C-alpha positions in Angstrom: -65.2 8.3 2.8 -64.4 11.7 4.3 -67.9 12.4 5.6 -68.1 15.5 3.5 -71.1 15.8 1.1 -70.3 18.5 -1.5 -73.9 18.7 -2.8 -75.6 18.2 0.6 -77.0 15.2 2.2 -79.7 14.4 -0.3 -81.0 10.9 -1.1 -80.2 9.2 -4.5 -82.5 9.4 -7.4 -85.8 11.1 -7.6 -86.2 11.5 -3.8 -82.9 13.4 -3.9 -84.3 15.7 -6.7 -87.4 16.4 -4.6 -85.3 17.1 -1.5 -83.0 19.5 -3.4 -86.0 21.3 -5.0 -87.6 21.7 -1.6 -84.3 23.1 -0.2 -83.5 25.5 -3.1 -87.0 27.0 -3.3 -87.8 26.7 0.4 -91.0 24.8 -0.1 -92.4 21.7 1.6 -91.2 18.5 -0.1 -94.7 17.3 -0.9 -95.1 20.4 -3.2 -91.8 19.9 -5.1 -93.4 18.0 -8.1 -96.2 20.6 -8.4 -93.6 23.5 -8.3 -91.4 21.9 -11.0 -94.5 21.1 -13.1 -95.4 24.8 -13.0 -91.9 25.8 -14.0 -91.8 23.3 -16.9 -95.2 23.7 -18.4 -96.0 27.4 -18.1 -94.7 30.0 -20.5 -95.6 33.0 -18.4 -96.4 33.7 -14.8 -99.9 34.8 -13.9 -99.9 36.7 -10.6 -103.5 35.8 -9.7 -103.0 32.0 -9.8 -102.3 30.2 -6.6 -98.7 29.7 -5.9 -97.5 26.1 -6.6 -95.5 26.0 -3.3 -98.6 25.2 -1.3 -98.9 28.4 0.6 -102.4 29.1 -0.7 -101.3 32.6 -1.6 -101.5 34.3 -5.0 -98.3 33.9 -6.9 -97.8 37.7 -7.0 -97.6 37.7 -3.1 -95.4 34.6 -2.9 -92.8 33.3 -5.4 -93.6 35.7 -8.3 -90.2 37.1 -9.0 -88.5 33.7 -8.7 -90.9 32.0 -11.0 -90.8 34.9 -13.5 -87.0 34.9 -13.5 -86.7 31.1 -14.2 -89.5 30.9 -16.8 -87.9 33.8 -18.8 -84.4 32.3 -18.7 -82.4 29.4 -20.1 -82.8 27.7 -16.7 -86.3 26.6 -17.8 -84.8 23.8 -19.9 -83.2 22.3 -16.7 -86.5 22.2 -14.9 -88.2 20.8 -18.0 -85.7 17.9 -17.9 -86.2 17.3 -14.2 -90.0 17.4 -14.6 -89.8 14.8 -17.5 -87.7 12.5 -15.3 -90.1 12.8 -12.4 -93.1 12.3 -14.7 -91.5 9.3 -16.4 -91.1 7.6 -13.1 -94.8 8.4 -12.2 -93.6 9.7 -8.9 -95.8 12.7 -8.2 -96.2 12.4 -4.5 
């Protein structure tokens, strides 16, 4: 109505989730499911693993601090819920 989008110009539904994840974590949209899957299923960050953002770098050289902060906080529950919604819809790509 007013042409103002308070939460950004994201699509509706799961595509919007993937777009927002991509924007928040500054990763390509095609890696958003992989990134959320890592956040939801891991209980600790291993620095020698490849980063789930698709950069082909080790986590310790890429998103280590961000992943560690989220996995060790209450925010993890939010990402678990988003992951479950994405998984339920079978929309991984």
